[in-house]
C-alpha positions in Angstrom: 14.3 -4.3 20.0 16.0 -7.2 18.4 16.5 -7.2 14.6 14.1 -10.1 14.1 11.4 -8.2 16.0 12.1 -5.0 14.0 11.8 -7.0 10.7 8.6 -8.7 11.9 7.0 -5.3 12.7 8.0 -3.7 9.5 6.9 -6.7 7.4 3.4 -6.3 9.0 3.1 -2.5 9.2 5.6 -1.2 6.7 2.8 -0.4 4.2 1.3 1.9 6.8 4.2 4.4 6.5 5.7 6.4 3.7 8.7 4.8 2.1 10.9 7.7 3.0 9.9 7.3 6.7 10.8 3.6 7.0 14.5 4.1 7.9 13.4 6.4 10.7 10.8 3.9 11.9 13.4 1.1 11.8 15.9 3.2 13.9 13.1 4.1 16.4 12.2 0.4 16.7 15.9 -0.5 17.3 16.1 2.1 20.1 12.9 0.8 21.8 13.1 -1.7 24.6 11.7 -5.2 23.9 9.2 -4.7 26.7 7.1 -2.4 24.5 6.8 -4.7 21.5 3.2 -5.7 22.3 2.2 -2.0 22.8 3.5 -1.2 19.4 1.3 -3.8 17.8 -1.7 -2.3 19.6 -1.2 1.2 18.2 -4.3 2.5 16.3 -2.7 2.7 12.9 -4.9 3.5 9.9 -4.7 1.3 6.8 -4.2 3.6 3.9 -6.2 1.4 1.5 -9.1 1.3 3.9 -8.9 5.0 4.3 -9.1 5.4 0.5 -12.2 3.2 0.5 -13.7 5.2 3.3 -13.0 8.4 1.4 -14.5 7.1 -1.8 -17.6 5.8 0.0 -18.3 8.5 2.5 -15.9 11.3 1.9 -18.7 13.7 1.0 -19.9 13.2 4.6 -16.5 13.6 6.2 -16.1 10.0 7.3 -12.5 9.9 6.2 -11.6 13.0 8.2 -13.4 11.6 11.3 -11.5 8.4 11.0 -8.2 10.3 10.9 -9.2 12.2 14.1 -9.8 15.5 12.3 -13.2 16.2 13.8 -13.3 19.9 12.7 -12.7 19.1 9.0 -15.1 16.1 9.3 -17.9 18.4 10.5 -17.1 21.0 7.8 -17.3 18.3 5.1 -20.5 16.9 6.6 -22.2 20.3 6.7 -21.1 21.5 3.3 -21.2 18.2 1.3 -17.4 17.9 1.2 -17.1 21.7 0.6 -19.4 21.3 -2.3 -17.3 18.4 -3.7 -14.0 20.2 -4.0 -12.5 18.9 -0.7 -13.9 15.4 -1.3 -12.1 15.1 -4.6 -8.9 16.5 -3.1 -9.1 14.0 -0.3 -9.5 11.1 -2.8 -6.1 12.1 -4.0 -4.4 12.9 -0.7 -6.0 10.5 1.8 -3.4 7.7 1.6 -0.5 10.1 2.3 -2.5 11.8 5.1 -3.1 8.4 6.7 0.6 7.4 6.4 1.6 10.7 8.0 -0.9 10.2 10.8 0.5 6.7 11.3 4.1 8.0 11.5 3.1 10.6 14.0 1.2 8.1 16.1 4.1 5.6 16.0 6.8 8.2 16.8 4.8 9.7 19.6 4.4 6.2 21.2 8.1 5.4 20.8 9.0 8.7 22.4 6.7 8.1 25.3 8.2 4.6 25.7 11.7 6.0 25.8 10.8 8.8 28.2 10.8 11.7 25.7 8.4 13.6 23.6 7.8 13.9 19.9 7.1 16.9 17.8 6.0 16.3 14.2 8.6 17.7 11.8 8.6 15.4 8.7 12.4 15.4 8.6 12.4 12.4 6.3 10.8 14.5 3.6 13.7 17.0 3.8 16.2 14.1 3.3 14.3 13.0 0.1 14.1 16.6 -1.3 17.8 17.2 -0.7 18.9 14.2 -2.9 19.3 14.8 -6.6 18.3 11.5 -8.2 20.0 12.4 -11.4 23.4 13.1 -9.9 25.7 10.0 -10.2 27.6 10.7 -7.0 24.5 11.6 -4.9 23.7 9.3 -1.9 20.3 8.1 -0.9 19.0 6.0 2.0 18.1 2.3 1.9 14.4 2.0 2.8 15.0 -1.3 4.6 18.0 -0.6 6.8 18.6 3.1 6.6 22.2 2.8 5.2 23.5 5.3 2.7 23.6 4.0 -0.8 24.4 5.5 -4.2 21.6 6.4 -6.5 22.9 4.0 -9.1 23.2 1.1 -6.7 20.7 -1.7 -7.2 21.4 -3.5 -4.0 22.2 -2.2 -0.5 25.7 -3.2 0.7 24.6 -3.2 4.3 21.5 -5.5 4.2 21.7 -6.9 0.6 18.1 -6.1 -0.3 17.2 -4.8 -3.8 16.6 -1.1 -3.9 13.8 0.2 -6.1 
């Protein structure tokens, strides 16, 4: 896809993915043909904030897990009152990251199908984050906007010019 289409997609759906996954999403978008742009906008991505609201409102009944497509856990929470409240409270804390992981898997699977391949969830972007020592002055990290390597002390990406958190 063209860079303008990639930026448009990420400005609309970037909040649906974990920050560490954004460079991978950006690269996958760049490698996808322009023909599939409309299909990417029609993916069933879950809004993490709405999932949090659903978990708070109906987590005891498993509504959050049903919305994520985890029917077995939804039934378990429904029958046991959120596993007697323990699983409900745990989901209040974790539901945003679970929704973002589900969105990443849905997105990468669609891109793989568009490109004639297959996708196996591996969370490789989490390994990249864990391997970087944020306190080391010479350690490199990844720009969340363009995926370029930047130093941990850098405030702006040299590649795209955007401010790094």
